[in-house]
MARBA-3410 file (N, C-alpha, C, O; in Angstrom, 1 decimal):
250
112.9,-168.6,15.0,112.5,-167.4,15.8,111.2,-166.8,15.4,110.6,-166.1,16.2 ~ 110.7,-167.0,14.2,109.5,-166.4,13.7,108.4,-167.4,13.7,107.3,-167.2,13.1 ~ 108.5,-168.5,14.5,107.5,-169.5,14.4,106.1,-169.0,14.9,105.1,-169.5,14.5 ~ 106.2,-168.0,15.8,104.9,-167.5,16.4,104.1,-166.7,15.3,102.9,-166.5,15.5 ~ 104.7,-166.4,14.2,104.0,-165.7,13.1,103.2,-166.7,12.3,102.4,-166.2,11.4
103.3,-168.0,12.5,102.6,-168.9,11.7,101.1,-168.8,12.0,100.7,-168.8,13.2 ~ 100.3,-168.6,11.0,98.9,-168.5,11.2,98.4,-167.1,11.5,97.2,-166.8,11.5 ~ 99.3,-166.2,11.7,98.9,-164.8,11.9,98.2,-164.2,10.7,98.6,-164.5,9.6 ~ 97.2,-163.4,10.9,96.5,-162.8,9.8,97.0,-161.4,9.6,96.9,-160.5,10.5 ~ 97.5,-161.2,8.4,98.2,-159.9,8.1,97.7,-159.3,6.9,97.4,-159.9,5.9
97.5,-157.9,7.0,97.2,-157.1,5.8,98.3,-156.2,5.5,98.7,-155.4,6.4 ~ 98.8,-156.2,4.3,99.8,-155.3,3.8,99.3,-154.4,2.7,98.9,-154.9,1.6 ~ 99.1,-153.1,3.0,98.6,-152.2,2.0,99.8,-151.9,1.0,100.9,-151.8,1.4 ~ 99.4,-151.7,-0.2,100.5,-151.6,-1.2,101.4,-152.7,-1.2,102.6,-152.6,-1.4 ~ 100.8,-153.9,-1.0,101.7,-155.1,-0.7,102.0,-155.9,-1.9,102.6,-157.0,-1.8
101.8,-155.4,-3.1,102.1,-156.2,-4.3,103.4,-155.9,-5.0,103.9,-156.7,-5.8 ~ 104.0,-154.7,-4.7,105.2,-154.3,-5.4,106.2,-153.7,-4.4,105.8,-153.3,-3.3 ~ 107.4,-153.6,-4.8,108.4,-152.9,-4.1,108.6,-153.4,-2.6,108.6,-154.6,-2.4 ~ 108.7,-152.5,-1.7,108.9,-152.8,-0.3,107.7,-153.7,0.2,107.9,-154.6,0.9 ~ 106.5,-153.3,-0.2,105.3,-154.0,0.2,105.3,-155.5,-0.2,105.0,-156.4,0.6
105.8,-155.8,-1.4,105.9,-157.2,-1.9,106.9,-158.0,-1.1,106.7,-159.1,-0.8 ~ 108.0,-157.3,-0.8,109.0,-158.0,0.0,108.5,-158.3,1.4,108.7,-159.4,2.0 ~ 107.7,-157.4,2.0,107.0,-157.6,3.3,106.0,-158.8,3.2,106.0,-159.7,4.0 ~ 105.2,-158.8,2.1,104.2,-159.8,1.9,104.9,-161.2,1.9,104.4,-162.1,2.5 ~ 105.9,-161.3,1.1,106.6,-162.6,0.9,107.3,-163.0,2.2,107.2,-164.2,2.6
107.8,-162.1,3.0,108.5,-162.5,4.2,107.5,-163.0,5.2,107.7,-164.0,5.9 ~ 106.3,-162.4,5.3,105.3,-162.9,6.2,104.8,-164.2,5.8,104.6,-165.1,6.6 ~ 104.6,-164.4,4.5,104.2,-165.7,4.0,105.2,-166.8,4.3,104.8,-167.9,4.7 ~ 106.5,-166.5,4.1,107.5,-167.5,4.3,107.6,-167.8,5.8,108.0,-168.9,6.2 ~ 107.1,-166.9,6.7,107.1,-167.2,8.1,105.8,-167.9,8.5,105.6,-168.2,9.7
104.9,-168.2,7.5,103.7,-169.0,7.8,102.5,-168.2,8.1,101.5,-168.7,8.5 ~ 102.5,-166.9,7.9,101.4,-166.0,8.1,100.4,-166.1,6.9,100.7,-166.5,5.8 ~ 99.1,-165.8,7.2,98.1,-165.7,6.2,98.0,-164.2,5.8,97.6,-163.4,6.5 ~ 98.5,-164.0,4.5,98.7,-162.6,4.1,97.6,-162.1,3.1,97.4,-162.8,2.1 ~ 97.0,-161.0,3.4,96.1,-160.3,2.4,96.9,-159.2,1.8,97.4,-158.3,2.5
97.0,-159.2,0.5,97.8,-158.2,-0.2,96.8,-157.2,-0.8,95.9,-157.5,-1.6 ~ 97.0,-155.9,-0.4,96.2,-154.9,-1.0,96.9,-154.3,-2.2,98.2,-154.2,-2.2 ~ 96.2,-153.9,-3.3,96.8,-153.3,-4.4,95.9,-152.2,-4.9,94.7,-152.2,-4.6 ~ 96.4,-151.3,-5.7,95.6,-150.3,-6.4,95.8,-150.5,-7.9,94.8,-151.0,-8.6 ~ 96.9,-150.2,-8.4,97.2,-150.4,-9.8,97.9,-151.7,-10.2,97.9,-152.1,-11.3
98.4,-152.4,-9.2,99.2,-153.6,-9.4,98.5,-154.9,-9.3,99.0,-155.8,-8.6 ~ 97.3,-155.0,-10.0,96.6,-156.3,-9.9,97.3,-157.5,-10.3,97.3,-158.5,-9.7 ~ 98.1,-157.4,-11.4,98.8,-158.5,-12.0,99.8,-159.0,-11.0,100.0,-160.2,-10.8 ~ 100.6,-158.0,-10.3,101.6,-158.4,-9.4,100.9,-159.0,-8.1,101.5,-160.0,-7.6 ~ 99.8,-158.5,-7.7,99.1,-159.1,-6.5,98.6,-160.5,-6.8,98.8,-161.4,-6.0
98.0,-160.7,-8.0,97.6,-162.0,-8.4,98.7,-163.0,-8.5,98.5,-164.2,-8.2 ~ 99.9,-162.5,-8.9,101.0,-163.4,-9.0,101.5,-163.9,-7.7,101.9,-165.0,-7.5 ~ 101.4,-163.0,-6.7,101.8,-163.4,-5.3,100.8,-164.5,-4.8,101.2,-165.5,-4.2 ~ 99.5,-164.4,-5.1,98.6,-165.4,-4.7,98.9,-166.7,-5.4,98.8,-167.8,-4.9 ~ 99.2,-166.6,-6.7,99.5,-167.8,-7.5,100.7,-168.5,-7.0,100.8,-169.7,-7.1
101.7,-167.7,-6.5,102.9,-168.3,-6.0,102.8,-168.8,-4.6,103.7,-169.3,-3.9 ~ 101.5,-168.6,-4.0,101.3,-169.0,-2.6,102.1,-168.2,-1.7,102.4,-168.6,-0.6 ~ 102.3,-166.9,-2.1,103.0,-166.0,-1.2,102.0,-165.0,-0.6,102.3,-164.1,0.2 ~ 100.7,-165.2,-0.9,99.6,-164.4,-0.3,98.4,-165.3,-0.3,98.2,-166.1,-1.2 ~ 97.5,-165.1,0.7,96.3,-165.9,0.7,95.2,-165.3,-0.1,94.4,-166.0,-0.7
95.2,-163.9,-0.3,94.3,-163.3,-1.1,94.8,-161.9,-1.5,95.6,-161.3,-0.9 ~ 94.2,-161.4,-2.6,94.6,-160.0,-3.1,93.3,-159.2,-3.2,92.2,-159.7,-3.7 ~ 93.3,-158.0,-2.7,92.1,-157.1,-2.6,92.5,-155.8,-3.2,93.4,-155.1,-2.7 ~ 91.8,-155.3,-4.2,92.0,-154.0,-4.8,91.2,-152.9,-4.1,90.1,-153.1,-3.8 ~ 91.8,-151.7,-4.0,91.1,-150.6,-3.4,91.9,-149.3,-3.6,93.1,-149.4,-3.6
91.2,-148.2,-3.8,91.8,-146.9,-3.9,91.8,-146.3,-2.5,90.7,-145.7,-2.1 ~ 92.9,-146.4,-1.7,92.9,-146.0,-0.3,92.9,-144.5,-0.1,92.9,-144.1,1.1 ~ 92.9,-143.8,-1.2,92.7,-142.3,-1.0,91.3,-142.0,-0.6,91.0,-140.8,-0.2 ~ 90.4,-142.9,-0.6,89.0,-142.8,-0.3,88.7,-143.5,1.1,89.1,-144.7,1.2 ~ 88.2,-142.8,2.0,88.0,-143.3,3.4,87.1,-144.6,3.3,87.4,-145.6,4.0
86.0,-144.5,2.5,85.1,-145.7,2.4,85.8,-146.9,1.9,85.5,-148.0,2.3 ~ 86.8,-146.7,1.0,87.5,-147.8,0.5,88.4,-148.5,1.5,88.5,-149.7,1.6 ~ 88.9,-147.7,2.4,89.7,-148.3,3.6,88.8,-149.1,4.4,89.2,-150.2,4.9 ~ 87.6,-148.6,4.7,86.7,-149.4,5.6,86.3,-150.7,4.9,86.2,-151.7,5.6 ~ 86.0,-150.6,3.6,85.6,-151.8,2.9,86.7,-152.8,2.8,86.5,-154.0,2.9
88.0,-152.3,2.6,89.1,-153.2,2.6,89.3,-154.0,3.9,89.4,-155.2,3.9 ~ 89.3,-153.2,5.0,89.5,-153.9,6.3,88.3,-154.9,6.6,88.6,-156.0,7.1 ~ 87.1,-154.5,6.2,86.0,-155.4,6.5,86.1,-156.7,5.6,85.9,-157.8,6.2 ~ 86.5,-156.5,4.4,86.7,-157.7,3.5,87.8,-158.6,4.0,87.6,-159.9,4.0 ~ 88.9,-158.1,4.4,90.0,-158.9,4.9,89.7,-159.6,6.2,90.0,-160.8,6.3
89.0,-158.9,7.1,88.7,-159.5,8.4,87.7,-160.7,8.1,87.8,-161.7,8.8 ~ 86.8,-160.5,7.2,85.8,-161.5,6.9,86.5,-162.7,6.3,86.2,-163.9,6.6 ~ 87.4,-162.5,5.3,88.0,-163.6,4.6,89.1,-164.3,5.4,89.3,-165.5,5.2 ~ 89.8,-163.6,6.3,90.9,-164.2,7.1,90.4,-164.7,8.4,91.1,-165.4,9.1 ~ 89.1,-164.3,8.8,88.6,-164.6,10.1,89.1,-163.8,11.2,89.1,-164.2,12.4
89.6,-162.6,10.8,90.1,-161.7,11.8,91.4,-161.0,11.3,91.8,-161.2,10.1 ~ 92.1,-160.2,12.2,93.3,-159.5,11.8,94.2,-159.4,13.0,93.8,-159.0,14.0 ~ 95.5,-159.7,12.8,96.4,-159.6,13.8,97.4,-158.5,13.6,97.9,-157.8,14.5 ~ 97.8,-158.3,12.3,98.8,-157.3,12.0,98.4,-156.5,10.8,97.9,-157.0,9.7 ~ 98.5,-155.1,10.9,98.2,-154.2,9.8,99.5,-153.5,9.5,100.1,-152.8,10.3
99.9,-153.6,8.2,101.1,-152.9,7.7,100.6,-151.9,6.7,100.2,-152.2,5.6 ~ 100.8,-150.6,7.1,100.4,-149.5,6.3,101.6,-149.1,5.4,102.4,-148.2,5.8 ~ 101.7,-149.7,4.3,102.8,-149.5,3.4,102.4,-148.6,2.1,103.3,-148.0,1.5 ~ 101.1,-148.6,1.8,100.7,-147.8,0.6,101.1,-146.4,0.7,100.9,-145.7,1.8 ~ 101.7,-145.8,-0.4,102.1,-144.4,-0.4,102.9,-144.1,-1.6,103.2,-145.0,-2.4
103.3,-142.9,-1.7,104.2,-142.5,-2.9,104.4,-141.0,-2.9,103.6,-140.3,-2.3 ~ 105.4,-140.6,-3.7,105.7,-139.2,-3.8,104.8,-138.5,-4.7,104.6,-137.3,-4.6 ~ 104.2,-139.2,-5.7,103.3,-138.6,-6.7,104.2,-137.9,-7.8,104.0,-138.2,-9.0 ~ 105.0,-137.0,-7.4,105.9,-136.3,-8.3,106.8,-135.3,-7.5,106.5,-135.0,-6.4 ~ 107.9,-134.9,-8.2,108.7,-133.9,-7.6,108.3,-132.5,-8.1,108.2,-132.3,-9.3
108.0,-131.6,-7.2,107.5,-130.3,-7.5,108.2,-129.3,-6.6,108.1,-129.4,-5.4 ~ 108.7,-128.2,-7.2,109.2,-127.1,-6.4,108.0,-126.4,-5.8,106.9,-126.5,-6.3 ~ 108.2,-125.6,-4.7,107.2,-124.9,-4.0,106.3,-124.1,-4.9,105.1,-124.0,-4.8 ~ 107.0,-123.4,-5.9,106.2,-122.5,-6.8,105.2,-123.2,-7.7,104.4,-122.6,-8.3 ~ 105.4,-124.6,-7.8,104.4,-125.3,-8.6,103.5,-126.2,-7.9,102.7,-127.0,-8.4
103.4,-126.1,-6.5,102.6,-126.9,-5.7,101.2,-126.2,-5.6,101.1,-125.0,-5.1 ~ 100.1,-126.9,-5.9,98.8,-126.3,-5.8,98.0,-127.2,-4.8,98.5,-128.3,-4.4 ~ 96.8,-126.8,-4.5,96.0,-127.6,-3.5,95.7,-129.0,-4.0,95.7,-129.9,-3.2 ~ 95.5,-129.1,-5.2,95.2,-130.5,-5.8,96.3,-131.4,-5.6,96.1,-132.6,-5.2 ~ 97.6,-130.9,-5.7,98.7,-131.8,-5.5,98.9,-132.1,-4.0,99.2,-133.3,-3.7
98.7,-131.2,-3.2,98.8,-131.4,-1.7,97.8,-132.5,-1.3,98.1,-133.4,-0.6 ~ 96.5,-132.3,-1.8,95.5,-133.3,-1.5,95.9,-134.7,-2.0,95.7,-135.7,-1.3 ~ 96.4,-134.8,-3.2,96.8,-136.1,-3.8,97.8,-136.8,-2.9,97.7,-138.0,-2.6 ~ 98.9,-136.0,-2.5,100.0,-136.6,-1.7,99.5,-137.0,-0.3,99.8,-138.1,0.2 ~ 98.7,-136.1,0.3,98.2,-136.4,1.6,97.1,-137.5,1.6,97.1,-138.3,2.6
96.3,-137.6,0.6,95.3,-138.6,0.6,96.0,-140.0,0.5,95.6,-141.0,1.1 ~ 97.0,-140.1,-0.4,97.7,-141.3,-0.6,98.6,-141.8,0.6,98.6,-142.9,0.9 ~ 99.2,-140.8,1.3,100.2,-141.2,2.3,99.6,-141.0,3.7,99.9,-141.8,4.6 ~ 98.9,-140.0,4.0,98.4,-139.7,5.3,97.0,-140.2,5.6,96.8,-141.0,6.5 ~ 96.0,-139.8,4.8,94.7,-140.2,5.0,94.5,-141.7,4.9,93.7,-142.3,5.7
95.1,-142.3,4.0,95.0,-143.8,3.8,95.5,-144.5,5.1,94.8,-145.4,5.6 ~ 96.6,-144.0,5.7,97.1,-144.6,6.9,96.1,-144.4,8.1,95.8,-145.3,8.8 ~ 95.6,-143.2,8.2,94.7,-142.8,9.3,93.4,-143.7,9.2,92.9,-144.2,10.1 ~ 92.9,-143.7,8.0,91.6,-144.4,7.8,91.8,-145.9,8.0,90.9,-146.5,8.6 ~ 92.9,-146.5,7.5,93.1,-147.9,7.8,93.3,-148.3,9.2,92.8,-149.3,9.7
94.0,-147.4,9.9,94.2,-147.6,11.4,92.8,-147.5,12.1,92.5,-148.3,13.0 ~ 92.1,-146.5,11.7,90.7,-146.4,12.3,89.8,-147.6,12.1,89.1,-148.0,13.0 ~ 89.9,-148.1,10.8,89.1,-149.3,10.5,89.5,-150.5,11.2,88.7,-151.5,11.4 ~ 90.8,-150.6,11.6,91.3,-151.8,12.3,91.0,-151.8,13.8,91.2,-152.8,14.5 ~ 90.6,-150.6,14.4,90.5,-150.5,15.8,89.5,-151.5,16.4,89.8,-152.2,17.4
88.3,-151.6,15.8,87.3,-152.5,16.3,87.7,-153.9,16.3,87.5,-154.6,17.4 ~ 88.2,-154.5,15.2,88.7,-155.9,15.3,89.8,-156.1,16.3,89.8,-157.1,17.0 ~ 90.7,-155.1,16.4,91.8,-155.3,17.4,91.3,-155.2,18.9,91.7,-156.0,19.7 ~ 90.4,-154.3,19.1,89.8,-154.1,20.5,89.0,-155.4,20.8,89.0,-155.8,22.0 ~ 88.3,-155.9,19.9,87.5,-157.1,20.1,88.3,-158.3,20.6,87.8,-159.1,21.4
89.5,-158.4,20.1,90.4,-159.5,20.5,91.4,-159.1,21.5,92.2,-160.0,22.0 ~ 91.5,-157.8,21.9,92.4,-157.3,22.9,93.8,-157.4,22.5,94.7,-157.6,23.4 ~ 94.1,-157.4,21.2,95.5,-157.4,20.8,95.5,-157.0,19.3,94.5,-157.2,18.6 ~ 96.7,-156.6,18.9,96.9,-156.2,17.5,98.2,-155.5,17.3,98.7,-154.9,18.3 ~ 98.7,-155.4,16.1,99.9,-154.7,15.8,99.8,-153.9,14.6,99.3,-154.4,13.5
100.1,-152.6,14.7,100.1,-151.7,13.5,101.6,-151.3,13.2,102.3,-150.9,14.1 ~ 102.0,-151.5,12.0,103.3,-151.1,11.5,103.1,-150.1,10.3,102.7,-150.5,9.3 ~ 103.5,-148.9,10.6,103.4,-147.9,9.5,104.8,-147.8,8.8,105.8,-148.1,9.4 ~ 104.7,-147.4,7.5,106.0,-147.2,6.8,106.2,-145.7,6.6,105.4,-145.0,5.9 ~ 107.2,-145.1,7.2,107.6,-143.7,7.1,108.7,-143.6,6.1,108.7,-144.3,5.1
109.6,-142.7,6.3,110.7,-142.5,5.4,111.8,-141.7,6.1,111.6,-140.9,6.9 ~ 113.1,-141.9,5.6,114.2,-141.1,6.1,113.9,-139.6,5.9,114.4,-138.8,6.6 ~ 113.2,-139.3,4.8,112.9,-137.9,4.5,112.0,-137.2,5.6,111.9,-136.0,5.6 ~ 111.4,-138.0,6.4,110.6,-137.4,7.5,111.5,-136.7,8.5,111.1,-135.7,9.1 ~ 112.8,-137.1,8.5,113.8,-136.4,9.4,114.6,-135.4,8.6,114.9,-134.3,9.0
115.1,-135.9,7.4,116.0,-135.0,6.6,115.3,-134.0,5.8,116.0,-133.0,5.4 ~ 114.0,-134.2,5.5,113.3,-133.2,4.7,113.3,-133.6,3.2,112.7,-133.0,2.4 ~ 114.1,-134.7,2.9,114.2,-135.1,1.5,115.0,-134.2,0.6,115.6,-133.3,1.1 ~ 115.0,-134.5,-0.6,115.7,-133.7,-1.6,114.7,-132.8,-2.3,113.5,-132.9,-2.1 ~ 115.3,-131.8,-3.1,114.4,-130.8,-3.7,113.2,-131.4,-4.5,113.4,-132.3,-5.2
112.1,-130.8,-4.3,110.9,-131.3,-5.0,110.1,-132.3,-4.2,109.0,-132.7,-4.7 ~ 110.5,-132.7,-3.0,109.8,-133.7,-2.3,109.3,-133.2,-0.9,109.0,-133.9,0.0 ~ 109.0,-131.9,-0.9,108.7,-131.3,0.4,107.3,-131.8,1.0,107.2,-132.0,2.1 ~ 106.3,-131.9,0.1,105.0,-132.3,0.5,105.1,-133.8,1.0,104.5,-134.2,2.0 ~ 105.7,-134.6,0.2,105.9,-136.0,0.5,106.6,-136.2,1.9,106.2,-136.9,2.7
107.7,-135.4,2.0,108.5,-135.5,3.3,107.7,-135.1,4.4,107.7,-135.7,5.5 ~ 106.9,-134.0,4.3,106.0,-133.6,5.3,105.0,-134.6,5.7,104.6,-134.8,6.8 ~ 104.4,-135.3,4.7,103.5,-136.4,4.9,104.1,-137.5,5.7,103.4,-138.0,6.6 ~ 105.3,-137.8,5.4,106.0,-138.9,6.1,106.4,-138.5,7.6,106.4,-139.3,8.5 ~ 106.6,-137.2,7.7,106.8,-136.6,9.1,105.5,-136.8,9.9,105.6,-137.1,11.1
104.4,-136.6,9.2,103.1,-136.9,9.9,103.0,-138.3,10.4,102.6,-138.6,11.5 ~ 103.4,-139.3,9.5,103.3,-140.7,9.8,104.1,-141.0,11.0,103.7,-141.8,11.9 ~ 105.3,-140.5,11.1,106.2,-140.8,12.2,105.6,-140.3,13.5,105.6,-141.0,14.5 ~ 105.1,-139.1,13.5,104.5,-138.5,14.7,103.1,-139.2,15.0,102.9,-139.4,16.2 ~ 102.3,-139.5,14.0,101.1,-140.2,14.2,101.3,-141.5,14.9,100.5,-142.0,15.7
102.4,-142.2,14.5,102.7,-143.5,15.0,102.9,-143.4,16.5,102.4,-144.2,17.3 ~ 103.7,-142.4,17.0,104.0,-142.3,18.4,102.7,-141.9,19.2,102.4,-142.5,20.2 ~ 101.9,-141.0,18.6,100.7,-140.6,19.3,99.7,-141.8,19.4,99.1,-142.0,20.5 ~ 99.5,-142.6,18.3,98.6,-143.7,18.3,99.1,-144.8,19.3,98.3,-145.5,19.9 ~ 100.4,-145.0,19.4,100.9,-146.0,20.3,100.5,-145.7,21.8,100.1,-146.6,22.5
100.5,-144.4,22.2,100.0,-144.0,23.5,98.5,-144.3,23.7,98.1,-144.8,24.7 ~ 97.8,-143.9,22.6,96.3,-144.1,22.7,95.9,-145.5,22.8,94.9,-145.8,23.5 ~ 96.5,-146.4,22.0,96.0,-147.8,21.9,96.7,-148.8,22.8,96.3,-149.9,22.9 ~ 97.7,-148.4,23.5,98.4,-149.3,24.4,97.4,-149.9,25.4,97.5,-151.1,25.7 ~ 96.5,-149.2,26.0,95.5,-149.8,26.9,94.7,-150.9,26.3,94.1,-151.8,27.0
94.6,-150.9,25.0,93.8,-151.9,24.3,94.6,-153.1,23.8,94.1,-154.0,23.2 ~ 95.9,-153.1,24.2,96.8,-154.2,23.9,97.3,-154.2,22.5,97.7,-155.2,21.9 ~ 97.3,-152.9,21.9,97.7,-152.7,20.5,99.0,-152.0,20.5,99.2,-150.9,21.1 ~ 100.0,-152.6,19.8,101.3,-151.9,19.6,101.3,-151.2,18.3,100.8,-151.7,17.3 ~ 102.0,-150.0,18.2,102.1,-149.2,17.0,103.5,-148.8,16.8,104.0,-148.1,17.7
104.1,-149.2,15.7,105.5,-148.8,15.4,105.6,-148.4,14.0,104.6,-148.6,13.2 ~ 106.7,-147.9,13.6,107.0,-147.6,12.2,108.4,-148.0,11.7,109.3,-148.1,12.5 ~ 108.5,-148.4,10.5,109.7,-148.6,9.8,110.0,-147.4,8.9,109.1,-147.0,8.1 ~ 111.2,-146.9,8.9,111.6,-145.7,8.1,112.7,-146.1,7.2,113.9,-146.0,7.6 ~ 112.4,-146.4,5.9,113.4,-146.8,5.0,114.2,-145.6,4.5,113.7,-144.5,4.4
115.5,-145.9,4.3,116.4,-144.9,3.6,116.2,-145.0,2.1,115.0,-145.1,1.6 ~ 117.2,-144.8,1.4,117.1,-144.9,-0.1,117.1,-146.3,-0.5,118.2,-147.0,-0.6 ~ 116.0,-146.8,-0.9,115.8,-148.2,-1.3,115.6,-148.3,-2.8,114.8,-147.6,-3.4 ~ 116.4,-149.2,-3.4,116.4,-149.2,-4.9,115.2,-150.0,-5.4,115.3,-151.2,-5.6 ~ 114.0,-149.3,-5.5,112.8,-149.9,-6.1,112.3,-149.0,-7.2,113.0,-148.0,-7.5
111.2,-149.3,-7.7,110.6,-148.5,-8.8,110.3,-147.1,-8.4,110.2,-146.2,-9.2 ~ 110.1,-146.9,-7.0,109.9,-145.6,-6.5,111.0,-144.6,-7.0,110.7,-143.5,-7.5 ~ 112.3,-145.0,-6.8,113.4,-144.2,-7.2,113.7,-144.2,-8.7,114.3,-143.3,-9.2 ~ 113.3,-145.3,-9.4,113.4,-145.3,-10.8,112.5,-144.2,-11.4,112.9,-143.5,-12.4 ~ 111.3,-144.0,-10.8,110.4,-142.9,-11.2,110.8,-141.5,-10.8,110.7,-140.6,-11.6
111.4,-141.4,-9.6,111.6,-140.1,-9.0,113.0,-139.6,-8.9,113.3,-138.5,-8.5 ~ 114.0,-140.5,-9.2,115.4,-140.1,-9.0,116.2,-140.5,-10.2,115.9,-141.5,-10.8 ~ 117.2,-139.7,-10.6,118.1,-140.0,-11.7,119.1,-141.0,-11.3,119.5,-141.0,-10.1 ~ 119.7,-141.7,-12.2,120.8,-142.6,-11.8,122.0,-141.8,-11.2,122.6,-142.3,-10.2 ~ 122.2,-140.6,-11.6,123.3,-139.8,-11.1,123.0,-139.4,-9.6,123.9,-139.5,-8.8
121.8,-139.1,-9.3,121.4,-138.8,-7.9,121.5,-140.0,-7.0,122.0,-139.9,-5.9 ~ 121.1,-141.1,-7.5,121.2,-142.3,-6.7,122.7,-142.7,-6.4,123.0,-143.1,-5.3 ~ 123.5,-142.5,-7.4,124.9,-142.9,-7.2,125.6,-141.9,-6.2,126.4,-142.3,-5.4 ~ 125.2,-140.6,-6.3,125.7,-139.7,-5.4,125.3,-140.0,-3.9,126.0,-139.8,-3.0 ~ 124.0,-140.4,-3.8,123.5,-140.8,-2.5,124.2,-142.1,-2.0,124.6,-142.1,-0.8
124.4,-143.0,-2.9,125.1,-144.3,-2.5,126.5,-144.0,-1.8,126.8,-144.6,-0.9 ~ 127.2,-143.0,-2.4,128.5,-142.7,-1.9,128.5,-142.2,-0.5,129.5,-142.2,0.2 ~ 127.4,-141.6,0.0,127.3,-141.0,1.3,126.8,-142.1,2.4,126.9,-141.8,3.6 ~ 126.5,-143.3,1.9,126.0,-144.3,2.8,127.1,-145.1,3.4,127.9,-145.6,2.6 ~ 127.3,-145.2,4.7,128.4,-146.0,5.2,128.6,-147.4,4.7,129.7,-147.9,4.4
127.5,-148.1,4.4,127.5,-149.4,3.9,127.8,-149.4,2.4,128.0,-150.5,1.7 ~ 127.9,-148.2,1.8,128.3,-148.1,0.4,127.4,-148.8,-0.6,127.8,-149.3,-1.7 ~ 126.1,-148.9,-0.3,125.1,-149.5,-1.2,123.7,-148.9,-0.9,123.4,-148.5,0.2 ~ 122.9,-148.9,-1.9,121.5,-148.6,-1.7,120.8,-149.8,-1.1,121.3,-150.9,-1.2 ~ 119.7,-149.5,-0.4,119.0,-150.6,0.2,118.1,-151.4,-0.8,117.9,-150.9,-1.9
117.7,-152.6,-0.4,116.8,-153.4,-1.2,115.5,-153.5,-0.4,115.4,-153.2,0.8 ~ 114.4,-153.8,-1.1,113.1,-154.0,-0.5,113.2,-155.0,0.6,112.6,-154.9,1.7 ~ 114.0,-156.1,0.4,114.1,-157.2,1.4,114.8,-156.7,2.7,114.6,-157.2,3.7 ~ 115.7,-155.6,2.5,116.3,-155.1,3.7,115.3,-154.6,4.7,115.6,-154.5,5.9 ~ 114.1,-154.2,4.3,113.1,-153.6,5.2,112.2,-154.7,5.8,111.7,-154.4,6.9
112.1,-155.8,5.1,111.1,-156.8,5.6,111.5,-157.4,6.9,110.5,-157.6,7.7 ~ 112.7,-157.6,7.2,113.1,-158.2,8.5,112.7,-157.4,9.7,112.3,-157.9,10.7 ~ 112.8,-156.1,9.6,112.4,-155.2,10.6,110.9,-155.2,10.9,110.5,-155.1,12.0 ~ 110.2,-155.3,9.8,108.7,-155.4,9.9,108.3,-156.7,10.6,107.5,-156.7,11.5 ~ 109.0,-157.8,10.3,108.7,-159.1,11.0,109.0,-159.0,12.4,108.3,-159.5,13.3
110.1,-158.4,12.7,110.5,-158.2,14.1,109.5,-157.4,14.9,109.1,-157.8,16.0 ~ 108.9,-156.3,14.3,107.9,-155.5,15.0,106.6,-156.2,15.1,105.8,-155.9,16.0 ~ 106.4,-157.2,14.2,105.1,-158.0,14.3,105.2,-159.1,15.3,104.1,-159.6,15.7 ~ 106.3,-159.4,15.8,106.5,-160.6,16.7,106.4,-160.1,18.2,107.2,-159.3,18.6 ~ 105.4,-160.6,18.9,105.2,-160.2,20.3,106.4,-160.7,21.1,106.7,-160.1,22.1
106.9,-161.9,20.7,108.0,-162.5,21.5,109.3,-161.6,21.4,110.1,-161.5,22.3 ~ 109.6,-161.1,20.2,110.8,-160.4,19.9,110.7,-158.9,20.2,111.6,-158.3,20.6 ~ 109.5,-158.3,20.1,109.3,-156.9,20.3,108.1,-156.5,21.1,107.5,-155.5,20.9 ~ 107.7,-157.4,22.0,106.5,-157.2,22.8,106.5,-156.0,23.7,105.5,-155.4,24.1 ~ 107.7,-155.5,24.0,107.9,-154.3,24.8,108.3,-153.1,24.0,108.9,-152.1,24.5
108.1,-153.1,22.7,108.4,-152.1,21.8,107.1,-151.5,21.2,106.4,-152.2,20.5 ~ 106.9,-150.2,21.5,105.8,-149.5,20.8,106.1,-148.0,20.8,106.9,-147.5,21.6 ~ 105.5,-147.3,19.8,105.8,-145.9,19.6,107.2,-145.6,19.0,107.7,-144.5,19.2 ~ 107.8,-146.6,18.4,109.1,-146.4,17.9,109.1,-146.3,16.3,108.3,-146.9,15.7 ~ 110.0,-145.5,15.8,110.3,-145.4,14.4,111.7,-145.9,14.1,112.7,-145.2,14.5
111.8,-147.0,13.5,113.1,-147.7,13.3,113.6,-147.3,11.9,113.0,-147.6,10.9 ~ 114.8,-146.7,11.9,115.5,-146.3,10.7,116.2,-147.5,10.1,117.0,-148.2,10.7 ~ 115.9,-147.8,8.8,116.6,-148.8,8.0,117.2,-148.2,6.8,116.6,-148.0,5.8 ~ 118.5,-147.9,7.0,119.1,-147.0,5.9,120.6,-147.3,5.7,121.3,-146.4,5.0 ~ 121.2,-148.3,6.2,122.6,-148.6,6.0,123.5,-147.6,6.6,124.7,-147.5,6.2
123.0,-146.8,7.6,123.8,-145.7,8.2,123.7,-144.4,7.5,124.4,-143.4,7.9 ~ 122.8,-144.3,6.5,122.6,-143.0,5.8,122.2,-141.9,6.8,122.6,-140.8,6.6 ~ 121.5,-142.3,7.8,121.1,-141.3,8.8,121.3,-142.0,10.2,120.9,-143.1,10.4 ~ 122.0,-141.3,11.1,122.2,-141.8,12.4,121.7,-140.7,13.4,122.2,-139.5,13.4 ~ 120.8,-141.1,14.2,120.2,-140.1,15.2,120.3,-140.7,16.6,119.8,-140.0,17.5
END
């Protein structure tokens, strides 16, 4: 079913660890040529290349607009173009109550989650328009709807932006043959929650999920591949697909 992804040129930001790594591996297994972006995870990115699960690894601090432009330019040059952009880079930075949130923290969270996505999408426009097709898949979060748990208000707000931005961009880019969708993971058991959630909190969350388990990074990858496939999802754009084991039903 995924044979059409063979040879597709794919960039996965934050593609070396966690959900990003599962996405990178899934595209590679489907025969795509994958560029893995990393910031701090050079060793993990290099390991994917060594395992032939990625064609190349490129480091960049995507909180800087110029870095996003340079990343897209390098990937387009090395892969000979771009068919799929997966904006996965992001993070909570930390849990802070409102009384401890300052402008520097807001900027850090929004630079990492919001501006990086906007800048990468903007940098991909010219290559996509030149070939009259392209697919953008953003990574949102269940917290974009639920508001998240205490201390994650800025992160949740940033992911709310991603979901709305996805819908808006889908309308804008449809005439150019570009589809824009998002995957919205629920509670996925990766290093993200090791850093930001206690075992007790995760267990309490698990009990509320109809499937009675936390998600895995691999649980998200199949939905991303579906959204990248024109044959399977060619009439799907402007959608935010929830992947959460029934944790949220809307």
